[in-house]
Biopython code that builds the backbone (N, CA, C, O; Angstrom):
import numpy as np
from Bio.PDB.StructureBuilder import StructureBuilder

atoms = [
    (1, "MET", "N", (21.023, 50.139, 21.789)),
    (1, "MET", "CA", (22.160, 49.582, 22.311)),
    (1, "MET", "C", (22.157, 48.130, 21.972)),
    (1, "MET", "O", (23.188, 47.601, 21.557)),
    (2, "ALA", "N", (21.076, 47.474, 22.125)),
    (2, "ALA", "CA", (20.961, 45.906, 21.887)),
    (2, "ALA", "C", (21.216, 45.687, 20.286)),
    (2, "ALA", "O", (21.768, 44.659, 19.893)),
    (3, "THR", "N", (20.824, 46.611, 19.470)),
    (3, "THR", "CA", (20.949, 46.334, 18.127)),
    (3, "THR", "C", (22.503, 46.470, 17.861)),
    (3, "THR", "O", (22.975, 45.727, 17.001)),
    (4, "GLN", "N", (23.287, 47.294, 18.475)),
    (4, "GLN", "CA", (24.783, 47.429, 18.239)),
    (4, "GLN", "C", (25.480, 46.080, 18.676)),
    (4, "GLN", "O", (26.346, 45.481, 18.039)),
    (5, "ALA", "N", (24.930, 45.722, 19.891)),
    (5, "ALA", "CA", (25.650, 44.487, 20.498)),
    (5, "ALA", "C", (25.359, 43.234, 19.401)),
    (5, "ALA", "O", (26.300, 42.537, 19.023)),
    (6, "THR", "N", (24.185, 43.037, 18.991)),
    (6, "THR", "CA", (23.807, 41.994, 18.145)),
    (6, "THR", "C", (24.563, 42.172, 16.818)),
    (6, "THR", "O", (25.079, 41.191, 16.283)),
    (7, "ALA", "N", (24.640, 43.337, 16.300)),
    (7, "ALA", "CA", (25.441, 43.557, 15.073)),
    (7, "ALA", "C", (26.908, 43.230, 15.206)),
    (7, "ALA", "O", (27.521, 42.730, 14.263)),
    (8, "ARG", "N", (27.512, 43.521, 16.426)),
    (8, "ARG", "CA", (28.995, 43.224, 16.693)),
    (8, "ARG", "C", (29.115, 41.704, 16.770)),
    (8, "ARG", "O", (30.087, 41.108, 16.304)),
    (9, "HIS", "N", (28.209, 41.168, 17.305)),
    (9, "HIS", "CA", (28.216, 39.626, 17.422)),
    (9, "HIS", "C", (28.101, 39.038, 15.976)),
    (9, "HIS", "O", (28.831, 38.132, 15.575)),
    (10, "GLY", "N", (27.203, 39.582, 15.288)),
    (10, "GLY", "CA", (27.122, 39.046, 13.871)),
    (10, "GLY", "C", (28.508, 39.260, 13.012)),
    (10, "GLY", "O", (28.938, 38.394, 12.250)),
    (11, "ILE", "N", (29.077, 40.378, 13.206)),
    (11, "ILE", "CA", (30.300, 40.601, 12.493)),
    (11, "ILE", "C", (31.456, 39.827, 13.088)),
    (11, "ILE", "O", (32.390, 39.413, 12.401)),
    (12, "SER", "N", (31.359, 39.655, 14.348)),
    (12, "SER", "CA", (32.490, 38.676, 14.859)),
    (12, "SER", "C", (32.355, 37.351, 14.440)),
    (12, "SER", "O", (33.357, 36.740, 14.069)),
    (13, "PHE", "N", (30.990, 36.696, 14.448)),
    (13, "PHE", "CA", (30.812, 35.450, 13.795)),
    (13, "PHE", "C", (31.166, 35.490, 12.307)),
    (13, "PHE", "O", (31.717, 34.510, 11.806)),
    (14, "LEU", "N", (30.895, 36.513, 11.616)),
    (14, "LEU", "CA", (31.252, 36.602, 10.266)),
    (14, "LEU", "C", (32.796, 36.573, 10.053)),
    (14, "LEU", "O", (33.263, 35.968, 9.088)),
    (15, "ARG", "N", (33.531, 37.174, 10.879)),
    (15, "ARG", "CA", (35.006, 37.178, 10.698)),
    (15, "ARG", "C", (35.507, 35.798, 11.237)),
    (15, "ARG", "O", (36.554, 35.299, 10.825)),
    (16, "PHE", "N", (34.754, 35.235, 12.127)),
    (16, "PHE", "CA", (35.286, 33.814, 12.561)),
    (16, "PHE", "C", (35.039, 32.936, 11.343)),
    (16, "PHE", "O", (35.937, 32.173, 10.985)),
    (17, "ALA", "N", (33.845, 32.990, 10.658)),
    (17, "ALA", "CA", (33.657, 32.138, 9.443)),
    (17, "ALA", "C", (34.524, 32.337, 8.398)),
    (17, "ALA", "O", (34.834, 31.398, 7.664)),
    (18, "ILE", "N", (35.006, 33.585, 8.224)),
    (18, "ILE", "CA", (35.917, 33.811, 7.127)),
    (18, "ILE", "C", (37.242, 33.236, 7.476)),
    (18, "ILE", "O", (37.859, 32.579, 6.638)),
    (19, "ALA", "N", (37.744, 33.464, 8.750)),
    (19, "ALA", "CA", (38.892, 32.866, 9.236)),
    (19, "ALA", "C", (38.929, 31.342, 9.197)),
    (19, "ALA", "O", (39.969, 30.779, 8.856)),
    (20, "VAL", "N", (37.894, 30.685, 9.516)),
    (20, "VAL", "CA", (37.794, 29.325, 9.272)),
    (20, "VAL", "C", (37.943, 28.870, 7.890)),
    (20, "VAL", "O", (38.661, 27.902, 7.641)),
    (21, "GLN", "N", (37.303, 29.512, 6.961)),
    (21, "GLN", "CA", (37.368, 29.253, 5.525)),
    (21, "GLN", "C", (38.842, 29.475, 5.059)),
    (21, "GLN", "O", (39.352, 28.670, 4.279)),
    (22, "THR", "N", (39.496, 30.496, 5.501)),
    (22, "THR", "CA", (40.843, 30.777, 5.043)),
    (22, "THR", "C", (41.711, 29.594, 5.559)),
    (22, "THR", "O", (42.566, 29.085, 4.835)),
    (23, "LEU", "N", (41.491, 29.201, 6.732)),
    (23, "LEU", "CA", (42.380, 28.182, 7.434)),
    (23, "LEU", "C", (42.233, 26.875, 6.548)),
    (23, "LEU", "O", (43.221, 26.237, 6.184)),
    (24, "THR", "N", (40.949, 26.524, 6.230)),
    (24, "THR", "CA", (40.687, 25.308, 5.517)),
    (24, "THR", "C", (41.234, 25.340, 4.095)),
    (24, "THR", "O", (41.681, 24.323, 3.565)),
    (25, "ILE", "N", (41.195, 26.413, 3.543)),
    (25, "ILE", "CA", (41.779, 26.516, 2.219)),
    (25, "ILE", "C", (43.241, 26.398, 2.305)),
    (25, "ILE", "O", (43.800, 25.731, 1.434)),
    (26, "PHE", "N", (43.974, 26.977, 3.277)),
    (26, "PHE", "CA", (45.375, 26.770, 3.487)),
    (26, "PHE", "C", (45.694, 25.345, 3.630)),
    (26, "PHE", "O", (46.533, 24.794, 2.918)),
    (27, "LEU", "N", (44.983, 24.708, 4.607)),
    (27, "LEU", "CA", (45.196, 23.349, 4.886)),
    (27, "LEU", "C", (44.941, 22.296, 3.652)),
    (27, "LEU", "O", (45.502, 21.203, 3.576)),
    (28, "GLN", "N", (43.996, 22.811, 2.693)),
    (28, "GLN", "CA", (43.990, 22.113, 1.471)),
    (28, "GLN", "C", (45.278, 22.188, 0.668)),
    (28, "GLN", "O", (45.643, 21.196, 0.037)),
    (29, "ALA", "N", (45.949, 23.253, 0.659)),
    (29, "ALA", "CA", (47.296, 23.488, -0.004)),
    (29, "ALA", "C", (48.283, 22.466, 0.539)),
    (29, "ALA", "O", (48.933, 21.678, -0.147)),
    (30, "VAL", "N", (48.308, 22.584, 1.854)),
    (30, "VAL", "CA", (49.173, 21.553, 2.724)),
    (30, "VAL", "C", (48.797, 20.198, 2.295)),
    (30, "VAL", "O", (49.729, 19.452, 1.992)),
    (31, "SER", "N", (47.591, 19.746, 2.217)),
    (31, "SER", "CA", (47.323, 18.376, 1.876)),
    (31, "SER", "C", (47.409, 18.013, 0.468)),
    (31, "SER", "O", (47.474, 16.828, 0.141)),
    (32, "ALA", "N", (47.416, 19.068, -0.483)),
    (32, "ALA", "CA", (47.837, 18.854, -1.765)),
    (32, "ALA", "C", (49.275, 18.441, -1.954)),
    (32, "ALA", "O", (49.639, 17.605, -2.781)),
    (33, "GLY", "N", (50.036, 19.070, -1.150)),
    (33, "GLY", "CA", (51.473, 18.774, -1.143)),
    (33, "GLY", "C", (51.727, 17.307, -0.720)),
    (33, "GLY", "O", (52.570, 16.578, -1.244)),
    (34, "LEU", "N", (50.863, 16.948, 0.332)),
    (34, "LEU", "CA", (50.992, 15.551, 0.810)),
    (34, "LEU", "C", (50.475, 14.383, -0.194)),
    (34, "LEU", "O", (50.711, 13.179, -0.092)),
    (35, "LEU", "N", (49.755, 15.005, -1.128)),
    (35, "LEU", "CA", (49.283, 13.985, -2.281)),
    (35, "LEU", "C", (50.472, 13.476, -2.899)),
    (35, "LEU", "O", (50.472, 12.300, -3.263)),
    (36, "LEU", "N", (51.592, 14.269, -3.086)),
    (36, "LEU", "CA", (52.765, 13.906, -3.854)),
    (36, "LEU", "C", (53.572, 13.117, -2.970)),
    (36, "LEU", "O", (54.408, 12.405, -3.526)),
    (37, "THR", "N", (53.500, 13.077, -1.504)),
    (37, "THR", "CA", (54.694, 12.499, -0.832)),
    (37, "THR", "C", (54.103, 11.431, 0.129)),
    (37, "THR", "O", (54.863, 10.620, 0.659)),
    (38, "ALA", "N", (52.880, 11.412, 0.346)),
    (38, "ALA", "CA", (52.432, 10.454, 1.398)),
    (38, "ALA", "C", (51.142, 9.658, 0.998)),
    (38, "ALA", "O", (50.201, 10.117, 0.351)),
    (39, "SER", "N", (51.256, 8.422, 1.479)),
    (39, "SER", "CA", (50.178, 7.363, 1.002)),
    (39, "SER", "C", (48.671, 7.916, 1.380)),
    (39, "SER", "O", (47.674, 7.718, 0.686)),
    (40, "TYR", "N", (48.703, 8.571, 2.490)),
    (40, "TYR", "CA", (47.386, 9.119, 3.164)),
    (40, "TYR", "C", (47.010, 10.552, 2.588)),
    (40, "TYR", "O", (46.004, 11.113, 3.023)),
    (41, "GLY", "N", (47.751, 11.115, 1.680)),
    (41, "GLY", "CA", (47.621, 12.452, 1.205)),
    (41, "GLY", "C", (46.295, 12.580, 0.457)),
    (41, "GLY", "O", (45.619, 13.606, 0.524)),
    (42, "GLU", "N", (45.953, 11.542, -0.235)),
    (42, "GLU", "CA", (44.631, 11.622, -1.024)),
    (42, "GLU", "C", (43.402, 11.599, -0.078)),
    (42, "GLU", "O", (42.442, 12.344, -0.273)),
    (43, "THR", "N", (43.457, 10.775, 0.890)),
    (43, "THR", "CA", (42.419, 10.735, 1.791)),
    (43, "THR", "C", (42.332, 12.079, 2.670)),
    (43, "THR", "O", (41.247, 12.623, 2.875)),
    (44, "LEU", "N", (43.392, 12.517, 3.113)),
    (44, "LEU", "CA", (43.280, 13.795, 3.729)),
    (44, "LEU", "C", (42.949, 15.046, 2.947)),
    (44, "LEU", "O", (42.458, 16.034, 3.493)),
    (45, "HIS", "N", (43.225, 14.985, 1.676)),
    (45, "HIS", "CA", (42.863, 16.100, 0.765)),
    (45, "HIS", "C", (41.243, 15.861, 0.457)),
    (45, "HIS", "O", (40.518, 16.854, 0.385)),
    (46, "SER", "N", (40.752, 14.679, 0.296)),
    (46, "SER", "CA", (39.427, 14.442, 0.121)),
    (46, "SER", "C", (38.527, 14.874, 1.308)),
    (46, "SER", "O", (37.453, 15.462, 1.180)),
    (47, "VAL", "N", (39.120, 14.496, 2.516)),
    (47, "VAL", "CA", (38.203, 14.917, 3.732)),
    (47, "VAL", "C", (38.313, 16.550, 3.840)),
    (47, "VAL", "O", (37.336, 17.242, 4.125)),
    (48, "GLY", "N", (39.490, 17.032, 3.603)),
    (48, "GLY", "CA", (39.730, 18.379, 3.806)),
    (48, "GLY", "C", (38.822, 19.255, 2.812)),
    (48, "GLY", "O", (38.469, 20.390, 3.129)),
    (49, "ALA", "N", (38.455, 18.646, 1.560)),
    (49, "ALA", "CA", (37.692, 19.394, 0.579)),
    (49, "ALA", "C", (36.204, 19.342, 1.156)),
    (49, "ALA", "O", (35.485, 20.307, 0.899)),
    (50, "ARG", "N", (35.714, 18.351, 1.874)),
    (50, "ARG", "CA", (34.432, 18.327, 2.453)),
    (50, "ARG", "C", (34.457, 19.433, 3.544)),
    (50, "ARG", "O", (33.465, 20.159, 3.602)),
    (51, "VAL", "N", (35.470, 19.642, 4.411)),
    (51, "VAL", "CA", (35.552, 20.530, 5.601)),
    (51, "VAL", "C", (35.488, 21.961, 4.918)),
    (51, "VAL", "O", (34.795, 22.868, 5.377)),
    (52, "MET", "N", (36.330, 22.091, 3.696)),
    (52, "MET", "CA", (36.341, 23.507, 3.156)),
    (52, "MET", "C", (35.120, 23.806, 2.687)),
    (52, "MET", "O", (34.747, 24.972, 2.812)),
    (53, "TYR", "N", (34.349, 22.954, 2.130)),
    (53, "TYR", "CA", (33.047, 23.155, 1.393)),
    (53, "TYR", "C", (32.053, 23.515, 2.584)),
    (53, "TYR", "O", (31.309, 24.485, 2.441)),
    (54, "GLY", "N", (32.020, 22.833, 3.649)),
    (54, "GLY", "CA", (31.328, 23.155, 4.850)),
    (54, "GLY", "C", (31.600, 24.634, 5.309)),
    (54, "GLY", "O", (30.689, 25.411, 5.594)),
    (55, "ALA", "N", (32.873, 24.937, 5.353)),
    (55, "ALA", "CA", (33.340, 26.231, 5.949)),
    (55, "ALA", "C", (32.877, 27.274, 4.940)),
    (55, "ALA", "O", (32.590, 28.389, 5.377)),
    (56, "SER", "N", (32.783, 27.046, 3.730)),
    (56, "SER", "CA", (32.162, 27.982, 2.707)),
    (56, "SER", "C", (30.687, 28.136, 2.961)),
    (56, "SER", "O", (30.194, 29.243, 2.742)),
    (57, "MET", "N", (29.838, 27.047, 3.445)),
    (57, "MET", "CA", (28.425, 27.225, 3.690)),
    (57, "MET", "C", (28.323, 27.944, 5.017)),
    (57, "MET", "O", (27.350, 28.668, 5.224)),
    (58, "LEU", "N", (29.293, 27.787, 5.950)),
    (58, "LEU", "CA", (29.192, 28.463, 7.251)),
    (58, "LEU", "C", (29.437, 29.960, 7.017)),
    (58, "LEU", "O", (28.890, 30.791, 7.743)),
    (59, "TYR", "N", (30.263, 30.320, 6.002)),
    (59, "TYR", "CA", (30.491, 31.751, 5.661)),
    (59, "TYR", "C", (29.060, 32.327, 5.036)),
    (59, "TYR", "O", (28.696, 33.457, 5.364)),
    (60, "VAL", "N", (28.393, 31.658, 4.281)),
    (60, "VAL", "CA", (27.101, 32.189, 3.757)),
    (60, "VAL", "C", (26.189, 32.414, 4.925)),
    (60, "VAL", "O", (25.635, 33.498, 5.112)),
    (61, "LEU", "N", (26.044, 31.392, 5.693)),
    (61, "LEU", "CA", (25.213, 31.469, 6.944)),
    (61, "LEU", "C", (25.583, 32.578, 7.887)),
    (61, "LEU", "O", (24.681, 33.198, 8.450)),
    (62, "ALA", "N", (26.862, 32.876, 8.103)),
    (62, "ALA", "CA", (27.244, 33.998, 8.904)),
    (62, "ALA", "C", (27.056, 35.273, 8.250)),
    (62, "ALA", "O", (26.850, 36.259, 8.957)),
    (63, "ALA", "N", (27.100, 35.383, 6.986)),
    (63, "ALA", "CA", (26.928, 36.617, 6.248)),
    (63, "ALA", "C", (25.434, 36.903, 6.312)),
    (63, "ALA", "O", (25.099, 38.081, 6.438)),
    (64, "ILE", "N", (24.514, 35.977, 6.241)),
    (64, "ILE", "CA", (23.170, 36.271, 6.233)),
    (64, "ILE", "C", (22.763, 36.602, 7.746)),
    (64, "ILE", "O", (21.995, 37.541, 7.956)),
    (65, "LEU", "N", (23.266, 35.850, 8.784)),
    (65, "LEU", "CA", (22.953, 36.309, 10.071)),
    (65, "LEU", "C", (23.567, 37.709, 10.440)),
    (65, "LEU", "O", (22.989, 38.382, 11.293)),
    (66, "ALA", "N", (24.647, 38.154, 9.873)),
    (66, "ALA", "CA", (25.152, 39.344, 10.114)),
    (66, "ALA", "C", (24.403, 40.487, 9.502)),
    (66, "ALA", "O", (24.465, 41.620, 9.978)),
    (67, "TRP", "N", (23.659, 40.169, 8.394)),
    (67, "TRP", "CA", (22.937, 41.146, 7.661)),
    (67, "TRP", "C", (21.447, 41.355, 8.315)),
    (67, "TRP", "O", (20.878, 42.443, 8.408)),
    (68, "LYS", "N", (20.973, 40.190, 8.715)),
    (68, "LYS", "CA", (19.645, 40.374, 9.181)),
    (68, "LYS", "C", (19.440, 41.288, 10.457)),
    (68, "LYS", "O", (18.542, 42.130, 10.467)),
    (69, "PRO", "N", (20.319, 41.099, 11.568)),
    (69, "PRO", "CA", (19.941, 41.966, 12.755)),
    (69, "PRO", "C", (20.341, 43.418, 12.515)),
    (69, "PRO", "O", (19.743, 44.327, 13.090)),
    (70, "GLY", "N", (21.324, 43.641, 11.690)),
    (70, "GLY", "CA", (21.676, 45.108, 11.622)),
    (70, "GLY", "C", (21.038, 45.687, 10.351)),
    (70, "GLY", "O", (21.118, 46.905, 10.187)),
    (71, "GLY", "N", (20.433, 44.957, 9.467)),
    (71, "GLY", "CA", (19.788, 45.500, 8.295)),
    (71, "GLY", "C", (20.853, 46.251, 7.410)),
    (71, "GLY", "O", (20.468, 47.212, 6.744)),
    (72, "GLY", "N", (22.143, 45.870, 7.371)),
    (72, "GLY", "CA", (23.091, 46.496, 6.583)),
    (72, "GLY", "C", (23.267, 46.026, 5.134)),
    (72, "GLY", "O", (22.300, 45.507, 4.576)),
    (73, "SER", "N", (24.274, 46.148, 4.571)),
    (73, "SER", "CA", (24.440, 45.934, 3.217)),
    (73, "SER", "C", (24.501, 44.369, 2.863)),
    (73, "SER", "O", (24.986, 43.576, 3.670)),
    (74, "THR", "N", (24.045, 44.002, 1.754)),
    (74, "THR", "CA", (23.941, 42.619, 1.402)),
    (74, "THR", "C", (25.254, 42.109, 0.727)),
    (74, "THR", "O", (25.366, 40.972, 0.268)),
    (75, "ARG", "N", (26.239, 43.059, 0.709)),
    (75, "ARG", "CA", (27.521, 42.800, -0.101)),
    (75, "ARG", "C", (28.169, 41.531, 0.557)),
    (75, "ARG", "O", (28.587, 40.665, -0.212)),
    (76, "PRO", "N", (28.283, 41.355, 1.821)),
    (76, "PRO", "CA", (28.923, 40.115, 2.391)),
    (76, "PRO", "C", (28.172, 38.879, 1.960)),
    (76, "PRO", "O", (28.808, 37.838, 1.799)),
    (77, "ILE", "N", (26.815, 38.912, 1.751)),
    (77, "ILE", "CA", (26.130, 37.734, 1.349)),
    (77, "ILE", "C", (26.433, 37.374, -0.057)),
    (77, "ILE", "O", (26.481, 36.196, -0.411)),
    (78, "TRP", "N", (26.634, 38.349, -0.850)),
    (78, "TRP", "CA", (27.073, 38.083, -2.315)),
    (78, "TRP", "C", (28.552, 37.507, -2.367)),
    (78, "TRP", "O", (28.905, 36.589, -3.107)),
    (79, "GLN", "N", (29.389, 38.210, -1.439)),
    (79, "GLN", "CA", (30.649, 37.649, -1.521)),
    (79, "GLN", "C", (30.657, 36.135, -0.985)),
    (79, "GLN", "O", (31.258, 35.264, -1.614)),
    (80, "ALA", "N", (30.014, 35.879, 0.118)),
    (80, "ALA", "CA", (30.002, 34.416, 0.585)),
    (80, "ALA", "C", (29.402, 33.493, -0.417)),
    (80, "ALA", "O", (29.877, 32.368, -0.576)),
    (81, "THR", "N", (28.423, 33.900, -1.071)),
    (81, "THR", "CA", (27.779, 33.068, -2.115)),
    (81, "THR", "C", (28.642, 32.938, -3.301)),
    (81, "THR", "O", (28.520, 31.885, -3.927)),
    (82, "GLY", "N", (29.488, 33.801, -3.729)),
    (82, "GLY", "CA", (30.580, 33.662, -4.661)),
    (82, "GLY", "C", (31.540, 32.664, -4.213)),
    (82, "GLY", "O", (31.872, 31.765, -4.986)),
    (83, "PHE", "N", (32.028, 32.742, -3.003)),
    (83, "PHE", "CA", (32.920, 31.756, -2.517)),
    (83, "PHE", "C", (32.336, 30.283, -2.549)),
    (83, "PHE", "O", (32.982, 29.288, -2.876)),
    (84, "LEU", "N", (31.070, 30.307, -2.175)),
    (84, "LEU", "CA", (30.415, 28.823, -2.261)),
    (84, "LEU", "C", (30.431, 28.348, -3.629)),
    (84, "LEU", "O", (30.675, 27.160, -3.840)),
    (85, "VAL", "N", (30.158, 29.276, -4.732)),
    (85, "VAL", "CA", (30.214, 28.843, -6.061)),
    (85, "VAL", "C", (31.595, 28.491, -6.586)),
    (85, "VAL", "O", (31.757, 27.532, -7.341)),
    (86, "LEU", "N", (32.695, 29.354, -6.139)),
    (86, "LEU", "CA", (33.951, 28.936, -6.298)),
    (86, "LEU", "C", (34.343, 27.633, -5.660)),
    (86, "LEU", "O", (35.098, 26.863, -6.253)),
    (87, "ALA", "N", (33.868, 27.368, -4.498)),
    (87, "ALA", "CA", (34.204, 25.967, -3.842)),
    (87, "ALA", "C", (33.537, 24.961, -4.484)),
    (87, "ALA", "O", (34.110, 23.878, -4.598)),
    (88, "SER", "N", (32.260, 25.133, -4.995)),
    (88, "SER", "CA", (31.745, 24.136, -5.962)),
    (88, "SER", "C", (32.413, 23.685, -7.270)),
    (88, "SER", "O", (32.514, 22.526, -7.671)),
    (89, "VAL", "N", (32.849, 24.803, -7.860)),
    (89, "VAL", "CA", (33.686, 24.587, -9.006)),
    (89, "VAL", "C", (34.962, 23.840, -8.602)),
    (89, "VAL", "O", (35.349, 22.859, -9.237)),
    (90, "GLN", "N", (35.626, 24.338, -7.502)),
    (90, "GLN", "CA", (36.874, 23.608, -7.245)),
    (90, "GLN", "C", (36.648, 22.054, -6.894)),
    (90, "GLN", "O", (37.436, 21.178, -7.251)),
    (91, "VAL", "N", (35.511, 21.822, -6.174)),
    (91, "VAL", "CA", (35.238, 20.378, -5.908)),
    (91, "VAL", "C", (35.098, 19.622, -7.233)),
    (91, "VAL", "O", (35.735, 18.603, -7.501)),
    (92, "VAL", "N", (34.225, 20.202, -8.018)),
    (92, "VAL", "CA", (33.993, 19.486, -9.427)),
    (92, "VAL", "C", (35.323, 19.344, -10.283)),
    (92, "VAL", "O", (35.593, 18.323, -10.915)),
    (93, "LEU", "N", (36.083, 20.414, -10.240)),
    (93, "LEU", "CA", (37.361, 20.377, -10.993)),
    (93, "LEU", "C", (38.315, 19.192, -10.348)),
    (93, "LEU", "O", (38.956, 18.430, -11.071)),
    (94, "GLY", "N", (38.336, 19.129, -9.018)),
    (94, "GLY", "CA", (39.172, 18.290, -8.225)),
    (94, "GLY", "C", (38.654, 16.722, -8.575)),
    (94, "GLY", "O", (39.511, 15.880, -8.843)),
    (95, "ILE", "N", (37.457, 16.416, -8.566)),
    (95, "ILE", "CA", (36.881, 15.079, -8.826)),
    (95, "ILE", "C", (37.181, 14.844, -10.303)),
    (95, "ILE", "O", (37.540, 13.712, -10.626)),
    (96, "ALA", "N", (37.076, 15.770, -11.210)),
    (96, "ALA", "CA", (37.375, 15.549, -12.623)),
    (96, "ALA", "C", (38.860, 15.546, -12.988)),
    (96, "ALA", "O", (39.246, 15.417, -14.150)),
    (97, "HIS", "N", (39.666, 15.693, -11.946)),
    (97, "HIS", "CA", (41.249, 15.614, -12.125)),
    (97, "HIS", "C", (41.678, 16.656, -13.097)),
    (97, "HIS", "O", (42.302, 16.319, -14.103)),
    (98, "VAL", "N", (41.394, 17.851, -12.870)),
    (98, "VAL", "CA", (41.731, 19.001, -13.826)),
    (98, "VAL", "C", (42.634, 19.958, -13.154)),
    (98, "VAL", "O", (42.283, 21.123, -12.965)),
    (99, "PRO", "N", (43.954, 19.437, -12.735)),
    (99, "PRO", "CA", (44.827, 20.281, -11.973)),
    (99, "PRO", "C", (45.314, 21.574, -12.602)),
    (99, "PRO", "O", (45.908, 22.429, -11.946)),
    (100, "SER", "N", (45.026, 21.697, -13.974)),
    (100, "SER", "CA", (45.629, 22.993, -14.489)),
    (100, "SER", "C", (44.580, 24.230, -14.222)),
    (100, "SER", "O", (44.926, 25.403, -14.361)),
    (101, "VAL", "N", (43.331, 23.853, -13.845)),
    (101, "VAL", "CA", (42.418, 24.888, -13.390)),
    (101, "VAL", "C", (42.297, 24.866, -11.976)),
    (101, "VAL", "O", (42.245, 25.925, -11.352)),
    (102, "HIS", "N", (42.242, 23.646, -11.349)),
    (102, "HIS", "CA", (41.994, 23.402, -9.865)),
    (102, "HIS", "C", (43.062, 24.064, -9.086)),
    (102, "HIS", "O", (42.691, 24.762, -8.142)),
    (103, "LEU", "N", (44.308, 23.962, -9.324)),
    (103, "LEU", "CA", (45.401, 24.600, -8.589)),
    (103, "LEU", "C", (45.290, 26.117, -8.522)),
    (103, "LEU", "O", (45.272, 26.703, -7.440)),
    (104, "PRO", "N", (45.216, 26.733, -9.671)),
    (104, "PRO", "CA", (45.224, 28.160, -9.723)),
    (104, "PRO", "C", (44.020, 28.662, -9.136)),
    (104, "PRO", "O", (44.080, 29.735, -8.534)),
    (105, "LEU", "N", (42.907, 28.030, -9.223)),
    (105, "LEU", "CA", (41.720, 28.538, -8.534)),
    (105, "LEU", "C", (41.732, 28.311, -7.009)),
    (105, "LEU", "O", (41.009, 29.017, -6.305)),
    (106, "GLY", "N", (42.515, 27.361, -6.464)),
    (106, "GLY", "CA", (42.751, 27.239, -5.201)),
    (106, "GLY", "C", (43.472, 28.355, -4.560)),
    (106, "GLY", "O", (43.143, 28.866, -3.490)),
    (107, "VAL", "N", (44.464, 28.693, -5.282)),
    (107, "VAL", "CA", (45.562, 29.876, -4.956)),
    (107, "VAL", "C", (44.573, 31.251, -4.926)),
    (107, "VAL", "O", (44.615, 32.050, -3.991)),
    (108, "ALA", "N", (43.820, 31.378, -5.910)),
    (108, "ALA", "CA", (43.026, 32.581, -6.003)),
    (108, "ALA", "C", (42.050, 32.576, -4.845)),
    (108, "ALA", "O", (41.841, 33.607, -4.206)),
    (109, "MET", "N", (41.440, 31.413, -4.561)),
    (109, "MET", "CA", (40.465, 31.271, -3.417)),
    (109, "MET", "C", (41.109, 31.668, -2.114)),
    (109, "MET", "O", (40.469, 32.293, -1.268)),
    (110, "PHE", "N", (42.333, 31.324, -1.945)),
    (110, "PHE", "CA", (42.974, 31.509, -0.745)),
    (110, "PHE", "C", (43.360, 33.152, -0.787)),
    (110, "PHE", "O", (43.219, 33.831, 0.230)),
    (111, "GLY", "N", (43.771, 33.631, -1.823)),
    (111, "GLY", "CA", (43.998, 34.997, -1.821)),
    (111, "GLY", "C", (42.885, 35.827, -1.437)),
    (111, "GLY", "O", (42.965, 36.711, -0.584)),
    (112, "LEU", "N", (41.731, 35.497, -2.150)),
    (112, "LEU", "CA", (40.390, 36.238, -1.926)),
    (112, "LEU", "C", (39.984, 36.065, -0.543)),
    (112, "LEU", "O", (39.423, 37.023, -0.012)),
    (113, "SER", "N", (40.175, 34.993, 0.141)),
    (113, "SER", "CA", (39.725, 34.707, 1.392)),
    (113, "SER", "C", (40.397, 35.512, 2.443)),
    (113, "SER", "O", (39.838, 36.056, 3.396)),
    (114, "VAL", "N", (41.825, 35.526, 2.119)),
    (114, "VAL", "CA", (42.689, 36.517, 3.024)),
    (114, "VAL", "C", (42.331, 37.832, 2.916)),
    (114, "VAL", "O", (42.365, 38.533, 3.927)),
    (115, "LEU", "N", (41.943, 38.355, 1.709)),
    (115, "LEU", "CA", (41.462, 39.724, 1.399)),
    (115, "LEU", "C", (40.226, 39.945, 2.239)),
    (115, "LEU", "O", (40.132, 40.823, 3.096)),
    (116, "ALA", "N", (39.279, 39.069, 1.918)),
    (116, "ALA", "CA", (37.841, 39.208, 2.823)),
    (116, "ALA", "C", (38.138, 39.216, 4.224)),
    (116, "ALA", "O", (37.402, 39.904, 4.931)),
    (117, "LEU", "N", (39.059, 38.595, 4.750)),
    (117, "LEU", "CA", (39.465, 38.408, 6.245)),
    (117, "LEU", "C", (40.034, 39.790, 6.595)),
    (117, "LEU", "O", (39.713, 40.334, 7.652)),
    (118, "SER", "N", (40.863, 40.355, 5.736)),
    (118, "SER", "CA", (41.460, 41.594, 6.149)),
    (118, "SER", "C", (40.537, 42.847, 6.137)),
    (118, "SER", "O", (40.794, 43.900, 6.720)),
    (119, "LYS", "N", (39.570, 42.624, 5.489)),
    (119, "LYS", "CA", (38.515, 43.802, 5.348)),
    (119, "LYS", "C", (37.449, 43.696, 6.406)),
    (119, "LYS", "O", (36.642, 44.615, 6.539)),
    (120, "ARG", "N", (37.404, 42.615, 7.168)),
    (120, "ARG", "CA", (36.426, 42.493, 8.363)),
    (120, "ARG", "C", (36.940, 43.010, 9.621)),
    (120, "ARG", "O", (36.247, 42.964, 10.637)),
]
sb = StructureBuilder()
sb.init_structure("model")
sb.init_model(0)
sb.init_chain("A")
sb.init_seg("    ")
for serial, (resi, resn, name, xyz) in enumerate(atoms, 1):
    if name == "N":
        sb.init_residue(resn, " ", resi, " ")
    sb.init_atom(name, np.array(xyz, "f"), 0.0, 1.0, " ", f" {name:<3s}", serial, name[0])
structure = sb.get_structure()
């Protein structure tokens, strides 16, 4: 019984982490729009990038914690690690000012994050 309760808490934390990541990616799209219209858009997008990267790290941590107690599949860990890699690439492309790849990758990340959230 205790193992099931721990596993449920791990999964709920994992779902929370994915939801936070999804929200931060969405807010990055909003702040990208503000880049074009507001003087504070660049600052907001830059801060948002750091928060989104932290949310991706939280997702990895949550996936590891959800796996350990229940001894389940490592698939969520690999998915979370993939998101962290995509977030790293996204940050590098943003700093390098490569919008032709940065923007589509952001859209893909949002879609994948929504998909991951719907599966949890």
